[in-house]
N, C-alpha and C positions, 0 to 999 in steps of 0.2 A: 347772735346779736342782730343780724340783718332782718331776720323774721320778726324779732321783737319790735324793731323800728318800724317795719311795715305795718304791724298790727296797731301800734300807737298812732301812726299817721292815718290809718283807716278810721280809727275812732275819732280823732281830732277833726278829720275832714268829712265826716259823715254828713253834716248839714250841706256842705258844698256838693257832695255826691248826690244827695237827694234832690237838690235844686236843679242840677244839670240833668239828672235822669228825668225829672218832670218836664223840663223844657224840650228835651229830645222826644219824649212821648207825645207832647202836645203837637209836634210837627205833623204826625200822621197816625197817632194812636197805635203805634207799633212798639215793639220792645226797644228800650233805650240802649240796650247793650248789643254788641256785635262780637261773636266768637269767631276768631280767625285761627286757622291752623297754621302753625309756624314750626320751623326747624330749629331745635335748640342744641344743647350740649351733645356733642358726638353724634349729631344727626338725628337725635330723637325728636319725634313730632309731639307737640303739645298744643293745647287750646289756649290761645292768648285772648284776654278780655279787653275790650275797648268800649267807650261810649260810641254809639252808632253816629256816624257823620254823613252817611249817604242815604238816599231813599231806600226803603226796605226792598230787598230782593234784587238790587242792582249790582252787588259786589261780584256776582258771577260774570259780569260783563267785562272783567279785566282785573288782573292782580295789581296793576300799577295805576295810581291815581295821579293824573297830571294836574298842573296848575290850572285852575279854572274849570276843572272837570264838572260837567253838567249834572252829574249824579249827586254832588254834594249839596246838602240842604243849607239854608241860610244859617241856622244854628250850628250845623256841622262845620261850616266854614270858620266861624269864630272858634270853635273847639279845636280845629286843626291848626289854625294860625297860632293859638296860644299853647297848643299841645295838651290841653285839658282832656282831650279824648283819650289820652294815654293813662290817666290817673287810675282806672280800674286795674292796671297791671300791678298795682300794689298787692292785689290778690295773688297774682302769679308769683310775686316775690315771697309772699306768705306761704304759698304751696311748694316753693322750692324750684319752680320752673325757670325763674329769672332772678337777676340781682339788680341792685341800683346802678351798678357800673358794668357794662359789658357790650359786646357788639349787638346791634339791633337784629332780632330774629327775622328771617326771611321766609317768604312763601315756599312751601315744599316743592311746588312745581318749578319755581325759578331756580331753586337749588339743584334740582335734577337736570334742568335744561342747560344751565349756564355755568355752574361752579366747576372750576378746574381744580387741580391739586393744590395750587397756591391759595385759591379762594377758600378752600375747605379748611385751611388752617384756622380760620375764624371760628370754626365749630368746636375748637378745643377749649373755648372759654364759655362759661355760662352767659347766655344772652342777658342784656340789661336795658334799663331805661335811658342811660346816658352813655354816649361814646363820641370821640372826636370825629369819627367817620360820619356819624349822624349830623353833626354840626356842619361838616363840609357839604354833605348832601343837601341840607336845607338851603345853603347859599348857592347851590348849583342846579337846583331843580329846573331852572329855566332852560337848561340844555335839552330837555325833552319837549319843550313847548312846540305844539303844532305837528308833532311826529305822527306819521300814519300808523306806525307800529310802535306804540309807546313802550311796550315791554322790551322789545329788541333794542331800542335806543337807550333805555334805562340800563339794560344789561351791558351795553357797550360803553356808555359814557359816564355812568354814575357808579354802578355796582363794583367794578374792579378797584377803583380808587377808594371808595368807601371802605371796603373790606381790607385793603392794604393798610390804610391808616389805622383801622381798628386793631388789626393783628399786631402791627408794630407797637402801638400804644400799650396794649394789654400784656405784651411779653415783658414789659418793664415797669408797669404802672405801680404806684404806691399811694399812700395816704395823701401826700402833698399834691401829687399830680391829679388825684381824684378831686381834691378840694378846688383846685384851679379849674378843672373841667366843669364842676358844678357851678362855679361862679360865672364862667364864660357862657355856659348854657343859659343861666338865668338872664344874663345881659342880652343874649341873642333873642330870647323869647320876649323880653320887655321891648326890645327894638321892633320885633315883628308886630307887637300889639299896637304900637303907635305909628308905625310906618307902613306904607303900602308895598315897599320893596320886599321881594322874596316871599310875599304871602302866597298861600295856596288858594 
């Protein structure tokens, strides 16, 4: 059923996909998509699809994107603040790499360097688009502002709490809690659209 919903959404949203892809391409005439390696269920690595939000070729300069990162393009900043850059992950859901609800997948390098046994519990769930840990992280990204080592500060101040919240939620999540999470996520994204607070 999940894959069917993803396929229907891809068809319905195809005009939006085409419009966003064209705007991203206009930025620098480079591919509108970014393929990111991520760690999924039980530690398996997969290719996650996003609309590209940074200048082409700059993603190798760091796995963590801080608020106000100079690599982000003007179009990319709008996409990141509204999370429209994540829409192509409907393809990952269609392919079975992700679900609508699940812990956000992390960069394999960060998993290797920072995950302890407790944090690895989050890998027992299929990664997804929506999670309570992601919402918490969106509200707390300012904690890494100005850090000399963005990745290390992220791993210390954001990652453990995000994964802890996700693991606790998905151990007991159900249809009603997923509906509440979806509505809360929608409210947060609408707020980010109209307010400068917590923007990326």
